[in-house]
C-alpha positions in Angstrom: -15.0 5.6 -5.2 -12.1 3.3 -4.0 -12.3 -0.2 -3.0 -9.7 -1.4 -0.4 -9.3 -5.2 0.2 -7.4 -6.8 3.1 -6.0 -10.2 3.3 -4.6 -11.5 6.4 -2.5 -14.5 5.7 -3.4 -16.0 9.2 -6.8 -16.5 7.9 -5.5 -18.8 5.2 -3.3 -21.2 7.5 -5.7 -24.0 7.1 -6.3 -23.8 3.5 -4.9 -25.9 0.7 -3.0 -23.0 -1.0 -2.5 -25.2 -4.2 -6.0 -24.1 -4.9 -4.7 -20.6 -5.6 -2.0 -21.4 -7.8 -4.2 -21.4 -10.9 -4.2 -17.7 -10.6 -0.5 -17.3 -11.2 1.1 -17.3 -14.6 4.2 -19.5 -15.3 6.6 -16.6 -14.8 5.1 -15.8 -11.5 5.3 -19.5 -10.4 9.0 -19.3 -11.3 9.4 -16.2 -9.3 7.6 -17.7 -6.3 10.0 -20.6 -6.3 12.9 -18.5 -5.8 11.8 -17.4 -2.2 13.8 -19.3 0.4 11.2 -19.4 3.1 7.7 -21.0 2.7 6.0 -18.1 4.5 7.4 -15.7 1.8 6.3 -18.1 -1.0 2.8 -18.3 0.5 2.6 -14.5 0.8 3.7 -14.0 -2.8 1.0 -16.6 -4.0 -1.7 -14.8 -2.0 -0.5 -11.5 -3.3 -0.8 -12.4 -7.0 -3.9 -14.5 -6.6 -5.7 -11.6 -4.9 -4.8 -9.0 -7.5 -5.9 -11.3 -10.3 -9.1 -12.4 -8.6 -10.3 -8.8 -7.6 -9.2 -7.1 -10.7 -10.7 -9.5 -13.0 -14.1 -9.3 -11.0 -13.9 -5.4 -11.3 -13.4 -5.6 -15.1 -15.7 -8.4 -15.8 -13.0 -10.6 -17.5 -11.2 -13.9 -17.0 -8.3 -13.6 -14.6 -6.0 -15.2 -17.1 -6.6 -12.4 -19.5 -5.1 -9.8 -17.4 -1.7 -8.3 -18.5 0.5 -6.6 -16.0 3.2 -4.2 -16.9 5.6 -2.0 -15.2 6.6 1.7 -15.6 10.2 2.6 -15.8 10.3 2.9 -12.1 8.7 -0.5 -11.4 5.1 0.5 -10.5 2.6 -2.1 -12.0 -0.3 -1.3 -14.0 -2.8 -3.0 -16.3 -2.3 -3.0 -19.9 -4.0 -0.5 -22.2 -7.0 -2.9 -22.7 -8.0 -2.5 -19.0 -6.6 1.0 -18.3 -9.8 2.2 -16.9 -9.0 0.5 -13.6 -6.0 1.4 -11.5 -4.6 -0.4 -8.5 -1.9 -0.5 -6.0 -0.8 -3.2 -3.7 1.2 -3.5 -0.4 2.0 -6.1 1.9 4.0 -6.4 5.3 4.4 -9.7 7.2 1.1 -11.2 7.4 -1.2 -8.7 5.7 -1.8 -7.9 2.1 -3.7 -4.8 1.0 -5.0 -4.1 -2.5 -6.5 -0.8 -3.4 -8.7 -0.6 -6.7 -9.9 2.7 -8.3 -12.1 2.6 -11.5 -11.7 6.1 -12.8 -8.2 5.9 -13.9 -6.8 8.3 -11.4 -3.5 7.4 -9.5 -3.2 5.9 -6.2 -0.5 4.8 -3.8 -0.8 2.7 -0.6 1.7 1.6 1.9 1.1 -0.8 4.8 3.9 -1.4 7.6 3.9 -3.7 10.6 4.5 -1.5 13.6 4.9 -3.8 16.5 8.6 -3.8 16.2 11.3 -1.5 17.2 13.1 0.5 14.7 16.6 2.1 15.1 15.4 5.7 14.3 19.0 6.8 13.6 18.1 5.7 10.0 15.7 8.6 9.8 18.6 10.8 8.5 18.5 8.8 5.3 14.8 8.9 4.7 13.4 12.0 6.5 13.7 15.8 5.9 15.6 17.9 8.4 12.3 19.5 9.6 10.8 16.0 10.0 13.8 14.9 12.0 13.8 18.0 14.2 9.9 17.6 14.9 10.4 13.9 15.8 13.4 14.3 17.9 11.3 16.5 20.3 8.9 13.6 21.0 9.3 11.1 23.8 11.1 7.9 22.8 8.0 5.7 22.4 6.2 8.4 20.4 9.3 8.7 18.1 8.8 5.1 17.1 5.2 5.8 16.5 6.0 8.9 14.5 8.5 7.0 12.3 5.9 4.5 11.2 3.5 7.3 10.5 5.9 9.4 8.4 7.2 6.3 6.6 3.8 4.9 5.4 2.7 8.4 4.3 5.9 9.0 2.5 5.9 5.6 0.6 2.3 6.1 -0.3 3.1 9.4 -2.1 6.1 7.8 -3.9 4.0 5.0 -5.2 1.1 7.3 -6.1 3.2 9.4 -8.4 4.8 6.3 -9.8 8.6 7.0 -9.0 9.1 4.8 -5.9 12.6 5.3 -4.5 13.8 7.0 -7.5 12.5 10.0 -5.6 14.2 10.9 -2.5 11.9 10.7 0.5 13.8 13.5 2.1 12.6 15.9 -0.9 9.2 16.4 0.7 7.8 16.5 4.2 4.9 15.8 6.5 4.8 18.3 9.3 2.8 17.5 12.3 1.3 20.2 14.5 -1.5 21.2 16.9 -4.1 21.4 14.0 -3.1 17.9 12.5 -0.5 17.3 9.6 0.7 19.4 6.7 2.0 17.9 3.5 4.9 20.0 2.0 5.2 18.8 -1.5 8.2 18.5 -3.8 7.2 21.2 -6.4 9.0 19.3 -9.2 6.7 16.3 -8.8 3.3 17.3 -8.1 1.0 20.3 -8.1 0.0 22.0 -4.9 -2.9 20.5 -3.3 -3.2 17.7 -5.9 -3.0 14.7 -3.4 -4.9 13.9 -0.3 -3.8 11.3 2.4 -5.7 8.9 4.8 -3.7 7.2 7.5 -5.1 4.1 9.4 -4.0 2.1 12.2 -5.2 -1.5 11.5 -5.5 -3.1 14.8 -2.3 -2.6 17.1 0.0 -4.2 14.4 -0.1 -2.2 11.2 -0.3 1.2 9.8 -1.8 1.9 6.4 -1.5 5.1 4.5 -3.3 5.9 1.2 -2.5 8.7 -1.2 -5.0 9.7 -3.9 -6.0 12.7 -6.0 -7.8 15.1 -3.9 -11.3 14.9 -5.6 -11.8 11.2 -4.8 -14.1 10.9 -1.8 -15.5 7.5 -0.7 -13.6 4.6 0.4 -15.2 1.1 0.8 -13.0 -1.6 2.8 -13.5 -5.4 2.8 -11.9 -8.4 4.3 -10.9 -11.4 2.0 -11.5 -14.8 3.6 -10.6 -18.2 2.2 -12.2 -19.1 -1.2 -12.9 -15.5 -2.0 -15.5 -14.9 0.8 -15.8 -11.1 1.2 -16.9 -9.3 4.4 -17.0 -5.6 5.3 -14.0 -4.4 7.2 -14.7 -1.2 9.0 -12.0 1.3 9.6 -11.8 4.8 10.5 -8.9 7.2 9.6 -6.4 8.2 12.3 -5.4 11.1 10.3 -6.7 13.0 7.0 -4.5 15.3 5.2 
């Protein structure tokens, strides 16, 4: 079972964000101070506070006892003392999403703001030839939509296997057809049929993709409100792979 937590920074506009600084380590406070813009400092603060608060609750420990590490590609994970819980986090201009899984399997998520226009010429640097060919056959408006669908799916996979951008996003494909979407894996990175994907449209402004090992089934989703009030956040997948 997986829990997904959504935090919209707009919900926290009237809060005193200093109340959340206690969740950050000294090193994290220094990192936060390096951001030029206040909105970026606030999002960094809420991202770190969300991770520490929720993960400490899941583990039944003090948030200050959590120790975060990174693999050689930069993917964060909890130290061996808390390795029974895995997590992944993503944010995009106003929305922070945290996924938590208790059985130690791997997981990757990506959220992207989609109410913006992308120069789709950059697709040659991130999409496979087949993806580009399929996308170019769509009307221009749908090409923009497909760009974000492909990108969130791709990044969720790169994060799930823990390699991020050290893995070329052109080395695997998501092929859309009349019967849905097919994932053509990079055979050097994962076994056939190892992963499943969920793609969501979170209101008209965001796409969210989740990549997880195929045997995991149930997903619970929640919205985080100021001072850690938690409410249910219903969402239905736009696409299952």
